[in-house]
N, C-alpha and C positions, 0 to 999 in steps of 0.2 A: 502490499500501499504506500508505502515512504517513497518507493521508487518511481510508482506512477504519480504522485504528487510532484516529485522532480522532474518527470518529462513532461506535466501541465505545464507548469513554472516555467520553466526553460521555451517550451515552445510558444508559450505566450511574451516573454520575453523577448523574443527573435522578432515576434510578429511587431509588436512597439518598436523596434528596435527598425523594423525592414518598412515600418510609415513612418516614420520620421517625427511622429506626434502631434501633426498638424495636418489639416487638409488642404491641398493640391487646386485650388482654384483659378479662376483668373483674375487678374485685379479690378478690374469694371469691365461690364456688357460691352462696352464700346473699344475696348481692348486689339490691337491686329488680330486679326487668323480668327478670333470666335464666330462660331457658327459656320467652321468651315472646316471639310474633311481633311485628312491627312494629307490630300495631297491639294490642297487649296481650294476644292470647289466649294460653290454652297452648299451648306447640307439641303437635302431635301427629305421632305412626308415628314413625320413626328420631330424630327429632330432640327427642322429650319424654324431660322426666328423668329416670334409674332412681329407683325406687321406694324409700325409705327404710326 
């Protein structure tokens, strides 16, 4: 049982380290490249930005 707790704690610690502790979001909705695909094309369907 102690070994299981050790492994769970280790996995949890590694997950926290991998995530960096803070969310990665764009600085603002108007930042360059926001709302585009990884190829730079405008997003389509449910992923497109709402019209202003």
